[in-house]
C-alpha positions in Angstrom: -27.9 -30.8 -17.5 -31.2 -31.6 -15.9 -34.5 -32.2 -17.8 -35.9 -28.8 -16.8 -34.2 -25.4 -16.6 -35.6 -22.2 -15.0 -33.8 -18.9 -15.6 -34.6 -16.6 -12.7 -34.0 -13.0 -11.9 -34.9 -12.0 -8.4 -34.3 -8.7 -6.7 -36.1 -9.2 -3.4 -36.3 -13.0 -3.3 -39.9 -13.4 -4.4 -39.2 -14.7 -7.9 -36.5 -17.0 -6.5 -39.0 -18.4 -4.1 -41.4 -19.0 -6.9 -38.7 -20.6 -9.1 -37.8 -22.9 -6.2 -41.4 -23.9 -5.7 -41.8 -24.7 -9.4 -38.6 -26.6 -9.5 -39.7 -28.7 -6.5 -43.0 -29.6 -8.2 -41.3 -30.4 -11.5 -38.3 -32.3 -10.1 -35.1 -32.7 -12.0 -34.7 -28.9 -12.4 -31.8 -26.5 -12.5 -32.3 -22.9 -11.6 -30.0 -20.5 -13.4 -29.8 -17.0 -11.8 -29.8 -13.9 -14.1 -28.8 -11.1 -11.7 -25.6 -11.0 -13.9 -24.9 -12.7 -17.2 -26.1 -16.3 -16.8 -23.4 -19.0 -16.2 -25.1 -21.2 -18.7 -26.8 -20.0 -21.9 -26.9 -23.2 -24.0 -29.9 -25.3 -22.8 -30.7 -27.1 -26.0 -30.5 -30.4 -24.1 -33.2 -29.5 -21.6 -36.7 -30.8 -22.2 -38.4 -27.7 -20.7 -37.1 -24.2 -20.3 -38.8 -21.5 -18.3 -38.3 -17.9 -17.0 -39.3 -16.4 -13.7 -38.7 -12.7 -13.7 -40.5 -9.6 -12.2 -42.4 -7.2 -14.3 -40.8 -3.7 -14.2 -42.9 -0.9 -15.6 -44.8 -3.4 -17.9 -41.7 -5.2 -19.1 -38.6 -7.2 -18.2 -35.7 -5.7 -16.3 -33.4 -4.3 -19.1 -30.4 -6.5 -18.7 -32.6 -9.6 -18.5 -34.1 -8.8 -21.9 -30.5 -8.5 -23.3 -29.5 -11.9 -21.7 -32.5 -13.7 -23.2 -31.3 -13.0 -26.7 -28.1 -15.1 -25.9 -29.9 -18.1 -24.5 -30.0 -21.1 -26.9 -33.0 -23.5 -26.6 -33.9 -26.5 -28.7 -36.9 -26.1 -31.1 -39.1 -28.6 -32.7 -41.8 -28.4 -35.4 -44.5 -28.9 -32.7 -43.0 -26.7 -30.0 -44.4 -23.3 -29.1 -42.6 -20.5 -27.4 -44.8 -18.3 -25.1 -44.0 -15.5 -22.8 -46.3 -15.1 -19.8 -46.4 -12.4 -17.2 -47.3 -13.8 -13.8 -47.8 -10.9 -11.4 -49.5 -12.7 -8.5 -50.3 -16.2 -7.5 -52.9 -17.0 -4.9 -53.2 -20.2 -3.0 
């Protein structure tokens, strides 16, 4: 497993493009697609884990929300888990 992991759901390709750009900037990054149940759900060895998903009606796509509950990430006393909604990024 690589140092960084991005779980990505993309219907139109916009989120996948964003995930690829983030992965390129980070380096050493795996992108795990979530259009169906993810092939990998245990990412406790990864240093960083992120999610790139669209916002549907103010929330996550239904099945993505279910999949997230099965994903295993490492935790540490000084770690924080945050969920951010990125609707647009301007350059």
